[in-house]
Wavefront OBJ file of the C-alpha trace (Angstrom):
o trace
v 0.000 0.000 0.000
v 2.866 2.367 0.738
v 4.280 3.764 -2.487
v 7.952 3.968 -1.601
v 8.919 5.210 -5.084
v 6.520 8.129 -4.758
v 7.788 9.193 -1.354
v 11.424 8.549 -2.338
v 12.168 7.596 1.250
v 10.614 5.991 4.317
v 6.820 6.291 4.680
v 5.310 9.255 6.500
v 2.656 9.626 9.195
v 1.145 12.971 8.231
v 1.075 15.243 5.193
v 0.801 19.042 4.989
v -1.033 20.690 2.080
v -0.557 24.473 1.666
v -2.801 26.614 -0.543
v 0.238 28.041 -2.398
v 1.575 27.157 -5.828
v 5.302 26.831 -6.622
v 5.666 30.623 -6.603
v 3.844 31.127 -3.279
v 1.110 33.087 -5.055
v -2.091 34.022 -3.250
v -4.112 33.522 -6.435
v -3.265 30.210 -8.088
v -4.194 28.615 -11.391
v -7.099 26.109 -11.156
v -4.617 23.345 -11.987
v -2.763 24.176 -8.755
v -5.811 24.267 -6.463
v -4.742 21.154 -4.581
v -6.159 22.273 -1.246
v -9.537 23.009 -2.826
v -9.582 19.601 -4.508
v -8.822 17.833 -1.264
v -11.107 19.725 1.101
v -13.571 21.792 -0.926
v -12.257 24.977 0.705
v -11.882 27.687 -1.942
v -10.570 30.524 0.231
v -7.414 32.475 -0.493
v -5.193 31.046 2.269
v -5.078 27.886 4.329
v -3.010 24.905 5.471
v -4.381 21.371 5.706
v -2.845 18.463 7.596
v -3.887 14.853 6.935
v -2.966 11.932 9.184
v -3.970 8.288 8.907
v -7.282 8.974 10.657
v -7.896 12.721 10.742
v -7.893 15.820 8.563
v -7.635 19.420 9.801
v -7.641 22.810 8.073
v -6.147 26.024 9.493
v -7.580 29.315 8.230
v -7.344 32.977 9.223
v -10.147 35.341 10.192
v -11.124 36.395 6.664
v -11.831 32.822 5.591
v -13.465 31.395 8.717
v -17.085 31.757 7.620
v -16.309 30.476 4.145
v -14.562 27.397 5.545
v -17.573 26.814 7.807
v -19.776 26.519 4.757
v -17.459 24.525 2.502
v -15.977 21.870 4.795
v -17.770 18.658 5.696
v -17.821 17.504 9.311
v -15.066 15.004 8.533
v -12.701 17.974 8.725
v -11.506 19.745 11.846
v -11.729 23.495 11.261
v -8.928 25.343 13.039
v -9.553 29.068 13.401
v -6.024 30.339 13.899
v -5.555 32.587 16.896
v -8.810 31.673 18.661
v -8.654 30.538 22.304
v -8.272 26.781 22.630
v -7.309 26.290 18.983
v -3.876 24.653 18.620
v -1.319 25.617 16.025
v -0.275 23.118 13.365
v 2.766 22.038 15.352
v 0.862 21.776 18.647
v -1.760 19.570 17.004
v 0.823 17.351 15.326
v 2.664 16.900 18.629
v -0.565 15.645 20.198
v -1.449 13.370 17.285
v 1.944 11.851 16.529
v 4.481 10.031 18.618
v 8.210 10.330 19.002
v 10.180 9.541 15.836
v 7.223 9.906 13.450
v 7.535 11.736 10.152
v 5.571 14.632 8.613
v 5.826 15.288 4.868
v 5.334 18.405 2.762
v 6.031 19.388 -0.838
v 9.084 21.704 -0.596
v 8.067 23.581 -3.741
v 4.786 24.733 -2.217
v 5.817 25.826 1.279
v 7.759 29.052 1.898
v 11.188 28.386 3.332
v 10.496 30.555 6.400
v 7.423 28.498 7.283
v 9.239 25.219 6.676
v 12.064 26.210 9.014
v 9.616 27.324 11.713
v 7.671 24.043 11.536
v 10.913 22.095 11.506
v 12.216 23.787 14.667
v 8.957 23.272 16.543
v 8.579 19.619 15.550
v 12.213 18.818 16.270
v 11.563 19.804 19.873
v 9.137 16.881 20.065
v 11.474 14.559 18.114
v 9.129 14.606 15.107
v 10.832 14.830 11.727
v 9.632 17.202 8.980
v 10.668 15.790 5.608
v 10.513 17.019 2.029
v 8.314 14.927 -0.292
v 9.347 16.029 -3.775
v 6.553 14.149 -5.564
v 3.381 15.919 -4.516
v 0.959 13.339 -3.171
v -2.128 15.148 -4.448
v -0.668 15.130 -7.944
v -0.358 11.346 -7.766
v -4.142 11.102 -7.981
v -4.416 13.839 -10.622
v -1.909 12.884 -13.276
v -2.924 11.307 -16.589
v -5.713 10.660 -19.095
v -7.212 14.105 -18.544
v -9.566 14.682 -21.513
v -10.650 18.230 -22.263
v -14.260 19.253 -22.618
v -15.603 19.243 -26.146
v -15.308 22.518 -28.058
v -18.145 21.763 -30.497
v -20.964 24.292 -30.689
v -24.334 23.515 -29.165
v -27.290 23.340 -31.568
v -31.035 23.868 -31.267
v -33.880 21.372 -31.372
v -36.710 23.472 -32.779
v -40.211 23.298 -31.278
v -41.427 21.667 -34.502
v -39.225 18.672 -33.653
v -39.350 18.725 -29.833
v -43.098 19.345 -29.717
v -42.798 21.674 -26.711
v -40.936 24.889 -25.919
v -38.281 25.012 -23.189
v -40.259 27.811 -21.496
v -43.245 25.495 -21.049
v -40.970 22.761 -19.698
v -39.589 25.230 -17.151
v -43.078 25.959 -15.893
v -43.982 22.275 -15.598
v -40.805 21.575 -13.577
v -41.635 24.463 -11.259
v -45.154 23.177 -10.656
v -43.777 19.737 -9.782
v -41.257 21.320 -7.393
v -44.011 23.139 -5.554
v -46.060 19.952 -5.245
v -43.135 17.959 -3.870
v -42.376 20.610 -1.265
v -45.930 20.390 0.020
v -46.657 22.634 2.952
v -43.100 23.982 3.022
v -43.211 25.289 -0.519
v -41.232 28.427 -1.189
v -42.782 31.397 -3.033
v -42.327 31.219 -6.826
v -39.682 33.929 -6.852
v -37.446 31.808 -4.619
v -37.570 28.926 -7.057
v -36.929 31.355 -9.894
v -33.553 32.276 -8.455
v -34.151 34.127 -5.205
v -31.832 31.613 -3.600
v -31.802 30.489 -0.014
v -30.199 31.365 3.249
v -26.615 30.217 3.595
v -27.629 28.069 6.558
v -30.051 26.099 4.373
v -27.686 24.942 1.634
v -27.905 21.206 1.007
v -30.678 18.682 1.423
v -29.642 16.569 4.403
v -28.070 19.061 6.732
v -27.478 18.366 10.381
v -25.241 20.233 12.769
v -21.838 18.668 13.214
v -21.573 16.802 16.539
v -19.819 18.795 19.288
v -16.182 18.000 20.083
v -14.416 18.213 23.416
v -10.857 18.313 22.100
v -10.919 21.128 19.528
v -13.398 24.058 19.641
v -15.525 23.928 16.481
v -17.985 26.529 15.133
v -21.506 25.975 16.422
v -22.976 26.232 12.932
v -20.788 23.565 11.319
v -23.115 21.529 9.143
v -23.000 17.865 8.183
v -24.523 16.776 4.903
v -24.548 13.311 3.437
v -24.215 14.670 -0.091
v -21.329 17.083 0.585
v -19.224 17.274 -2.557
v -15.942 16.965 -0.705
v -16.895 14.535 2.041
v -13.967 12.121 2.376
v -16.354 9.339 3.366
v -18.457 9.749 0.235
v -15.821 10.671 -2.342
v -12.790 8.796 -0.912
v -10.552 11.722 -1.766
v -8.745 11.790 1.534
v -8.704 8.018 1.801
v -7.109 7.738 -1.602
v -4.536 10.304 -0.586
v -3.762 8.155 2.432
v -2.706 5.296 0.168
v 0.501 7.269 -0.163
v 1.024 7.593 3.582
v 2.589 5.262 6.072
v 0.421 2.408 7.283
v 1.926 2.821 10.730
v -0.242 1.246 13.386
v -3.431 2.214 11.548
v -4.489 -0.342 8.938
v -6.292 1.174 5.964
v -9.647 -0.123 4.722
v -9.428 -2.511 1.773
v -11.335 -0.142 -0.497
v -8.545 2.389 -0.112
v -5.960 -0.136 -1.233
v -8.073 -1.349 -4.103
v -9.562 2.010 -5.058
v -8.990 3.339 -8.541
v -6.832 6.295 -7.567
v -6.559 7.607 -11.103
v -10.299 8.224 -11.336
v -10.474 11.043 -8.777
v -8.497 14.027 -10.066
v -7.831 12.963 -13.621
v -10.712 13.988 -15.804
v -10.915 17.638 -16.733
v -8.088 18.728 -14.470
v -7.414 22.273 -15.747
v -4.417 22.761 -18.007
v -2.087 25.721 -17.710
v -2.725 28.649 -20.019
v -1.191 28.569 -23.493
v -1.619 32.291 -24.200
v 1.445 34.170 -25.416
v 3.232 36.638 -23.200
v 3.123 40.265 -24.326
v 5.270 43.364 -23.933
v 4.736 46.443 -21.782
v 6.507 49.110 -23.805
v 8.724 51.678 -22.124
v 6.178 54.408 -22.930
v 3.768 52.605 -20.596
v 6.185 51.168 -18.017
v 8.180 54.374 -17.713
v 11.481 52.478 -17.483
v 13.254 49.894 -19.609
v 13.953 46.421 -18.291
v 17.651 47.003 -19.000
v 17.692 49.925 -16.571
v 15.898 47.798 -13.975
v 18.554 45.099 -14.405
v 21.275 47.643 -13.636
v 19.450 48.900 -10.538
v 19.100 45.348 -9.208
v 22.800 44.705 -9.841
v 23.812 47.802 -7.902
v 21.818 46.503 -4.943
v 23.423 43.063 -5.278
v 26.887 44.616 -5.216
v 26.009 46.633 -2.117
v 25.353 43.418 -0.142
v 28.144 41.430 -1.828
v 25.779 38.931 -3.510
v 26.518 37.156 -6.793
v 22.912 36.370 -7.707
v 19.272 37.066 -6.876
v 16.666 34.315 -7.288
v 13.211 35.666 -8.137
v 10.201 33.368 -7.768
v 7.324 35.839 -7.201
v 5.438 36.171 -10.479
v 4.524 39.843 -10.020
v 8.202 40.711 -9.506
v 9.263 38.867 -12.671
v 6.535 40.603 -14.696
v 7.583 44.030 -13.434
v 11.316 43.433 -13.908
v 11.038 42.217 -17.517
v 8.192 44.526 -18.581
v 6.237 41.562 -19.903
v 2.851 40.145 -18.943
v 0.923 36.955 -19.635
v -2.279 35.242 -18.508
v -0.958 32.248 -16.581
v -3.214 32.973 -13.591
v -6.990 33.361 -13.915
v -7.147 37.076 -13.120
v -3.521 38.187 -12.774
v -1.415 39.101 -15.839
v 1.704 37.157 -14.926
v 4.007 34.685 -16.658
v 4.653 31.421 -14.826
v 8.424 31.512 -14.522
v 11.535 31.614 -12.356
v 14.325 34.153 -12.826
v 17.934 34.457 -11.712
v 19.970 37.620 -12.213
v 23.730 37.902 -11.751
v 26.303 40.558 -12.529
v 26.634 39.397 -16.124
v 23.613 37.230 -16.950
v 19.839 36.897 -16.583
v 18.222 33.440 -16.715
v 14.478 33.025 -17.301
v 12.889 29.603 -16.786
v 9.491 29.385 -18.449
v 7.501 27.696 -21.201
v 9.296 28.918 -24.329
v 6.213 28.326 -26.462
v 4.594 31.336 -24.764
v 7.348 33.675 -25.944
v 6.388 35.050 -29.346
v 8.943 36.352 -31.839
v 8.154 39.880 -30.697
v 8.932 39.023 -27.074
v 12.083 37.137 -28.050
v 13.315 40.132 -30.037
v 12.367 42.518 -27.227
v 14.379 40.545 -24.638
v 17.166 39.742 -27.164
v 16.793 36.063 -26.385
v 18.148 34.612 -29.626
v 21.210 36.854 -29.769
v 22.063 37.117 -26.098
v 25.701 38.176 -25.731
v 25.508 40.960 -23.133
v 24.456 41.414 -19.500
v 21.316 43.252 -20.693
v 19.711 40.367 -22.559
v 17.781 37.336 -21.276
v 18.727 33.686 -21.566
v 15.656 31.430 -21.629
v 15.457 27.813 -20.505
v 12.555 25.431 -20.015
v 10.590 25.819 -16.798
v 11.402 22.410 -15.311
v 15.156 22.849 -15.828
v 15.344 25.394 -13.045
v 16.094 22.770 -10.388
v 19.137 21.096 -11.915
v 20.332 24.282 -13.571
v 20.389 26.457 -10.444
v 21.933 23.654 -8.405
v 24.837 23.421 -10.894
v 25.271 27.140 -11.577
v 25.062 27.859 -7.853
v 28.313 26.006 -7.328
v 30.114 28.993 -8.917
v 28.328 31.602 -6.767
v 29.649 32.574 -3.339
v 26.555 34.345 -1.990
v 22.986 34.059 -3.260
v 20.126 36.368 -2.295
v 17.095 34.205 -1.490
v 14.069 36.459 -0.786
v 12.556 35.913 2.648
v 9.004 36.451 3.834
v 7.681 39.961 4.423
v 4.035 41.044 4.741
v 2.127 39.434 1.852
v 5.221 38.188 0.036
v 5.995 34.637 1.168
v 9.565 34.536 -0.140
v 11.177 31.578 -1.906
v 10.097 28.008 -1.323
v 11.941 25.415 0.712
v 12.792 23.599 -2.530
v 14.589 26.653 -3.943
v 16.457 27.215 -0.676
v 17.649 23.596 -0.582
v 19.423 24.035 -3.939
v 22.162 26.060 -2.260
v 24.387 25.231 0.673
v 23.597 27.109 3.925
v 26.860 29.049 3.898
v 25.923 30.654 0.555
v 22.421 31.795 1.452
v 21.588 35.443 2.081
v 18.003 35.776 3.340
v 16.285 39.165 3.096
v 13.088 40.515 1.494
v 13.325 40.847 -2.267
v 14.752 44.220 -3.339
v 12.261 44.283 -6.214
v 9.380 44.775 -3.762
v 10.654 48.229 -2.807
v 11.720 49.060 -6.359
v 8.317 48.444 -7.888
v 6.529 50.126 -4.973
v 8.202 53.437 -5.873
v 6.156 54.406 -8.931
v 7.623 56.640 -11.613
v 5.636 59.513 -13.144
v 4.430 57.437 -16.072
v 3.173 54.661 -13.805
v 1.385 57.125 -11.539
v -0.318 58.728 -14.517
v -1.264 55.306 -15.851
v -2.739 54.252 -12.519
v -4.709 57.487 -12.369
v -6.130 56.971 -15.861
v -6.888 53.312 -15.214
v -8.942 54.166 -12.139
v -10.941 56.755 -14.059
v -11.578 54.335 -16.904
v -12.741 51.617 -14.539
v -14.938 54.108 -12.711
v -16.599 55.054 -16.014
v -17.336 51.411 -16.787
v -18.552 50.856 -13.246
v -20.976 53.794 -13.327
v -22.308 52.757 -16.727
v -22.876 49.192 -15.510
v -24.576 50.244 -12.281
v -26.823 52.627 -14.205
v -27.938 49.659 -16.296
v -28.532 47.591 -13.133
v -30.594 50.346 -11.565
v -32.626 50.827 -14.750
v -33.466 47.118 -14.780
v -34.379 47.298 -11.089
v -36.867 50.145 -11.537
v -38.371 48.426 -14.569
v -39.433 45.642 -12.240
v -36.854 43.089 -13.429
v -35.516 40.624 -10.881
v -31.957 41.705 -10.118
v -29.912 39.051 -8.314
v -26.393 38.977 -6.929
v -25.133 36.870 -9.825
v -26.835 39.062 -12.446
v -25.159 42.180 -11.023
v -21.770 40.421 -11.103
v -22.403 39.292 -14.685
v -23.362 42.797 -15.797
v -20.224 44.299 -14.248
v -17.947 41.655 -15.733
v -19.540 41.838 -19.186
v -19.268 45.642 -19.273
v -15.542 45.329 -18.654
v -15.094 42.450 -21.108
v -16.928 44.299 -23.885
v -14.867 47.465 -23.438
v -11.970 47.724 -25.870
v -9.621 49.325 -23.330
v -10.139 46.660 -20.682
v -7.939 43.605 -20.269
v -10.431 41.664 -18.173
v -11.435 41.483 -14.545
v -8.869 41.486 -11.755
v -10.832 39.038 -9.573
v -14.271 37.482 -9.465
v -16.718 40.274 -8.706
v -18.065 40.138 -5.162
v -21.742 41.081 -5.044
v -23.274 40.519 -1.613
v -26.776 41.554 -0.562
v -28.065 41.869 2.989
v -26.435 39.494 5.452
v -24.154 38.129 2.737
v -22.299 41.473 2.837
v -20.903 40.445 6.227
v -19.116 37.421 4.724
v -15.490 38.111 3.708
v -14.700 37.066 0.128
v -18.318 36.042 -0.474
v -19.026 35.085 -4.078
v -22.629 34.312 -5.073
v -23.410 30.827 -6.327
v -26.529 29.072 -7.570
v -27.142 27.870 -4.020
v -26.756 31.237 -2.294
v -27.894 33.690 -4.986
v -30.654 36.051 -3.808
v -32.829 38.714 -5.410
v -31.778 42.276 -4.564
v -34.528 44.221 -2.809
v -34.613 47.781 -1.497
v -34.446 47.039 2.207
v -30.767 46.181 2.802
v -27.299 47.162 1.554
v -25.767 45.673 -1.566
v -21.973 45.403 -1.365
v -20.106 45.431 -4.680
v -16.368 44.699 -4.749
v -15.141 44.697 -8.322
v -12.099 45.569 -10.432
v -10.408 45.374 -13.816
v -7.127 45.537 -15.727
v -6.342 48.240 -18.291
v -3.560 48.893 -20.760
v -3.235 51.027 -23.851
v -2.127 54.281 -25.384
v -4.489 57.079 -26.394
v -3.651 60.443 -27.984
v -4.215 62.341 -24.742
v -2.939 59.956 -22.107
v -1.043 56.815 -21.265
v -2.526 53.941 -19.287
v -0.719 51.245 -17.398
v -1.756 47.638 -16.926
v -3.179 48.054 -13.482
v -5.556 46.508 -10.993
v -8.428 48.897 -10.304
v -10.825 48.398 -7.431
v -14.270 49.899 -7.008
v -16.490 49.448 -3.994
v -19.995 50.723 -3.459
v -23.130 50.064 -1.460
v -26.479 50.368 -3.291
v -29.246 50.799 -2.329
v -28.837 51.803 1.318
v -30.597 50.752 4.427
v -32.154 53.471 6.623
v -30.682 52.260 9.932
v -27.178 51.963 8.467
v -27.419 55.499 7.089
v -28.526 56.849 10.464
v -25.528 55.166 12.062
v -23.181 57.071 9.747
v -24.982 60.314 10.530
v -24.509 59.872 14.263
v -20.847 59.029 13.691
v -20.309 62.292 11.793
v -22.406 64.412 14.139
v -20.552 67.694 14.636
v -17.546 66.609 12.543
v -17.416 69.425 9.981
v -13.939 68.526 8.800
v -15.425 65.279 7.463
v -18.137 67.233 5.638
v -15.604 69.523 3.954
v -13.489 66.505 3.124
v -16.437 64.682 1.538
v -17.406 67.778 -0.447
v -13.876 68.058 -1.851
v -13.898 64.344 -2.609
v -17.208 64.676 -4.453
v -15.855 67.528 -6.523
v -12.823 65.503 -7.596
v -15.062 62.633 -8.699
v -17.319 65.046 -10.613
v -14.336 66.644 -12.347
v -12.736 63.367 -13.372
v -15.210 60.522 -13.671
v -18.199 62.727 -14.484
v -16.398 64.580 -17.261
v -15.055 61.344 -18.713
v -18.564 59.851 -18.760
v -19.806 62.874 -20.697
v -16.839 62.733 -23.081
v -17.648 59.091 -23.876
v -21.351 59.978 -24.179
v -22.287 57.507 -21.445
v -25.030 59.768 -20.163
v -26.921 57.088 -18.228
v -23.789 56.470 -16.182
v -23.263 60.229 -15.784
v -26.765 60.772 -14.424
v -26.402 57.734 -12.129
v -23.242 59.249 -10.671
v -24.643 62.780 -10.524
v -27.563 61.634 -8.385
v -25.106 60.373 -5.799
v -22.806 63.367 -5.626
v -24.373 65.910 -3.295
v -22.899 69.028 -1.701
v -23.366 69.678 1.996
v -23.691 73.215 3.327
v -25.278 72.611 6.728
v -25.270 75.188 9.564
v -23.860 73.993 12.872
v -27.126 74.290 14.782
v -29.122 72.576 12.042
v -26.689 69.695 11.949
v -26.728 69.178 15.681
v -30.503 69.451 15.766
v -30.759 66.753 13.091
v -31.992 69.274 10.508
v -29.838 67.643 7.908
v -31.624 68.688 4.748
v -30.704 65.491 2.891
v -32.019 61.963 3.101
v -29.824 59.261 4.665
v -30.099 57.266 1.447
v -28.575 60.015 -0.691
v -25.901 60.789 1.891
v -24.682 57.241 2.059
v -24.531 56.841 -1.687
v -21.333 58.871 -1.742
v -19.645 57.110 1.183
v -18.297 54.080 -0.618
v -18.572 54.797 -4.335
v -15.281 54.674 -6.224
v -13.223 54.906 -3.065
v -9.998 53.954 -4.832
v -10.050 57.254 -6.751
v -9.233 59.046 -3.531
v -5.642 57.854 -3.684
v -4.903 58.850 -7.257
v -7.142 61.783 -8.170
l 1 2 3 4 5 6 7 8 9 10 11 12 13 14 15 16 17 18 19 20 21 22 23 24 25 26 27 28 29 30 31 32 33 34 35 36 37 38 39 40 41 42 43 44 45 46 47 48 49 50 51 52 53 54 55 56 57 58 59 60 61 62 63 64 65 66 67 68 69 70 71 72 73 74 75 76 77 78 79 80 81 82 83 84 85 86 87 88 89 90 91 92 93 94 95 96 97 98 99 100 101 102 103 104 105 106 107 108 109 110 111 112 113 114 115 116 117 118 119 120 121 122 123 124 125 126 127 128 129 130 131 132 133 134 135 136 137 138 139 140 141 142 143 144 145 146 147 148 149 150 151 152 153 154 155 156 157 158 159 160 161 162 163 164 165 166 167 168 169 170 171 172 173 174 175 176 177 178 179 180 181 182 183 184 185 186 187 188 189 190 191 192 193 194 195 196 197 198 199 200 201 202 203 204 205 206 207 208 209 210 211 212 213 214 215 216 217 218 219 220 221 222 223 224 225 226 227 228 229 230 231 232 233 234 235 236 237 238 239 240 241 242 243 244 245 246 247 248 249 250 251 252 253 254 255 256 257 258 259 260 261 262 263 264 265 266 267 268 269 270 271 272 273 274 275 276 277 278 279 280 281 282 283 284 285 286 287 288 289 290 291 292 293 294 295 296 297 298 299 300 301 302 303 304 305 306 307 308 309 310 311 312 313 314 315 316 317 318 319 320 321 322 323 324 325 326 327 328 329 330 331 332 333 334 335 336 337 338 339 340 341 342 343 344 345 346 347 348 349 350 351 352 353 354 355 356 357 358 359 360 361 362 363 364 365 366 367 368 369 370 371 372 373 374 375 376 377 378 379 380 381 382 383 384 385 386 387 388 389 390 391 392 393 394 395 396 397 398 399 400 401 402 403 404 405 406 407 408 409 410 411 412 413 414 415 416 417 418 419 420 421 422 423 424 425 426 427 428 429 430 431 432 433 434 435 436 437 438 439 440 441 442 443 444 445 446 447 448 449 450 451 452 453 454 455 456 457 458 459 460 461 462 463 464 465 466 467 468 469 470 471 472 473 474 475 476 477 478 479 480 481 482 483 484 485 486 487 488 489 490 491 492 493 494 495 496 497 498 499 500 501 502 503 504 505 506 507 508 509 510 511 512 513 514 515 516 517 518 519 520 521 522 523 524 525 526 527 528 529 530 531 532 533 534 535 536 537 538 539 540 541 542 543 544 545 546 547 548 549 550 551 552 553 554 555 556 557 558 559 560 561 562 563 564 565 566 567 568 569 570 571 572 573 574 575 576 577 578 579 580 581 582 583 584 585 586 587 588 589 590 591 592 593 594 595 596 597 598 599 600 601 602 603 604 605 606 607 608 609 610 611 612 613 614 615 616 617 618 619 620 621 622 623 624 625 626 627 628 629 630 631 632 633 634 635 636 637 638 639
């Protein structure tokens, strides 16, 4: 049962699964969503640990509610930092005995986190080992057919004998009959959704536990998509773990492992990389190379290893679409005093990119030498023998630093650990970048206003507006615009109590109709790049947030908060004027008058005497006041 050739060493007793990819990215390609495959948890950050009999997931505050909803009761949910909740190492010390082994893929875990776990586990004589062959990938490897690309075609009513609209109505009538006395109103069946606590058909609260505090609303469902008892996902993963003293069920040994994560596993993008010209970037990649080299000389380092995809994109002035919503090229990079090595899929580098980076005629320190992505491991190990000191970026804030696998390529005496110098370099924007960011925010604001005007028009026409329809309208407005390069993340549209859920994304199960009695939170953004006669724009992530329509009690709360604070009123008036001068004028220039009028209705000027304000003689409705609070807040930084 133990696959010794997979582990390339003695069997292990537990396995750690991070949410990262090989570049420690927060957003990963669907092909790299190993944690989601295993657990069903689709949040942005988490660590899972699987032993022979248990599975636990550690999440931070932003993802706690989401994990509550997505995990089955077979999982222990560990809310990091809460009283009584152990850390990963504390839990492993309780679960495992002296001399046992814990495995992790060294490519997926940041080196700083690996070393911390290693120190803590060593204190309990538990060994943390590197498992080069990812165990999740062993059940997600071959025979992965793609979906058909053939067009759908219509069966006309003359052949079918009945329209699809009539079939819809018949299904709805049957649904109402089956529900009997607990039937929902028709609008619920038509897409009004259901409360988050009612998702599923056989939902019972998870049984209480005495050892680990668990959320009181954890729900057990016999048809949970990622239940390890029903789908055998975790059990099949355990075929790769040590038998230890826990014998595995026969069905695990005999199970067809290759049937779980084989079909339709997403492939990496095949889109070509593209160039960000100097007129847009504001600085050539050659000049950036020289700045990095000056920093390397100042700390007496021979090379810098770059694994963060955003840093590689910025340094080379190239972009790609290797992540769903981030314009980055999947690659590694090493820069020395005389050479630059780029490890990536060469098929993505068009002739234009190759000429731009001087790849095919590379004879100087200012060109780029390209090698295949998978060669990075042997290549850096061999080249590193000639380097005396190598800068390996360490963790800082949201940058996780290099992986344990990269760190292991170089002997300890050659490693120089410090945050990547590129982080500070790209944080200091030049004039062209600042202007591009400014223009990108205005452009996204124009699209946003135009889309929300369309949503509001549909609302007042009596159309059912749902969370998913608002998200679709926003995304389609950006996609259809010639200056947009797509969305920067899945639009978050949350109505009522859903607005309290961090990172909430509406689904068929949770989608609700938007009414007029609660706030609607919209968190949305896009990418923009291009050159126009009057301005330059830079490929940039733009974020817009707004709340529409607004709830009376929430508006009153804001009023009480601002009671007597006239500096805030003057500040908001100045803010409104900047929006009117930038976004409003751009809407008129593009003849998007519906968006202009939608924005104009929400930009009000306050000239309220002191006594009137304090006596609640406000002269403006709470609804109109609150419209300006959150709309286009990102403009404040750049306008």
